[in-house]
N, C-alpha and C positions, 0 to 999 in steps of 0.2 A: 504493500500499499504506500509506503514511503517513497518508492521510486516512481510509482504511478502518479503520486500527488503532483510531482513536477511537471507532468505531461498535461494536466488539466490547467488550461490557461483561462484567465479572465479576459473575455472579449465580447463583443456583440454577437459573433457567431456562437460562442458557448452560451449565451443567454437563450438562444433558440434551442439549444440541446437541453438546457436546464428547464425550460418550459415543457418539453416533452417529459422530462424527469418528473416534474411537478404533476403533469396530468396522470402519469402512471401511479403515483403514490396517492393522488387525489381519489382515484377510482376506489382503491383499498380503504381509504379513510371514510369515504362517503357511504360504502356499502358495509363498513365495519370491519376494522382490522382482524379481529378474531375470526369473523365469519368467512372473510376471504382467506386467511391462512388455512383454515380447516376444510374448505370446500373447493379450493382451486385446483387440488390435484384430481379431483373427480369431475370438475365441471369445465376446466380449461384445458388447452392443449399444452403440451410439454414446452412449447416455444414461450408461453406466457411468463412463467416463473424465471425462465432463463434470460429473457429479454429484460424482465423487471429487475433481476439482480444486477445486470450490467448498468441499467439506468440509475439504480439506487447507489451503486459504487460511484459512479460519475457524480451524481448529486451530492454524496457524502464528501467526496474529495473537493469539489467546488466549494462547498460550505466551509470545509476546513481552511481552504485558501482564503476565502472571504473574511473569516474569523481571525485569522493569524497573519495575513500579509500586512506589511507596513503601508502599502498604498491604500488610500481610503476607498471605500466603496462608492461606485457611481450611483446616480439616482435610480437607474434602471436595476442595478443589482440590489440596492436597498429595497426597492418595491418587490422584487422577487423573493428576497429574504423574509420580508414581512408577510408576504403572501403565504410562504411556507410555515412561518411561525404561527400565524393565524389558523392555519389548517390543524395544528396540534394543540391550540390553547382552548380546547373544548372541556378540558378538566379530566378527560379519560386518561391521560398520560401525565406523570410527574415531570413537567417541563420547566418549572420555575428555577431560574438561575442556571440551568444547564445549557451548554453549547448546542446549537441546533444540529451540528454535524454529528455530535454523539447520540443525540436523540434518534435522529434518522437511522444511524448505523445499528443501534440497540432495537429499534423497531423492526428494522428488516430482519435482523438476526433472530428476534423472537418469532417472526412470521415463518421463517425457514425452520425453526425448532418445532413448530406445530406439525 
């Protein structure tokens, strides 16, 4: 992950990729994380969780860069970050004070664990 982190750049093109990542995790959040984790193996094709895993790894690495880079976030990056934060601020996850990159990584790990 450390080596891959440096390959995820912060750019306008990457924001388009992050939008796709957001849409992937938004589907799970809107349908219910636990429900998706328990039923995806029987209801979806094998490509869904594999593609989702790629997208969540990219999202996690981008969030880590955004949270740790010395370069300040652009207005568009902040808007996407806040959109992601809002998705998880419904009280179902313990997100207070935690870095969003670690929240997303733990969430996806728990979904795979189901």
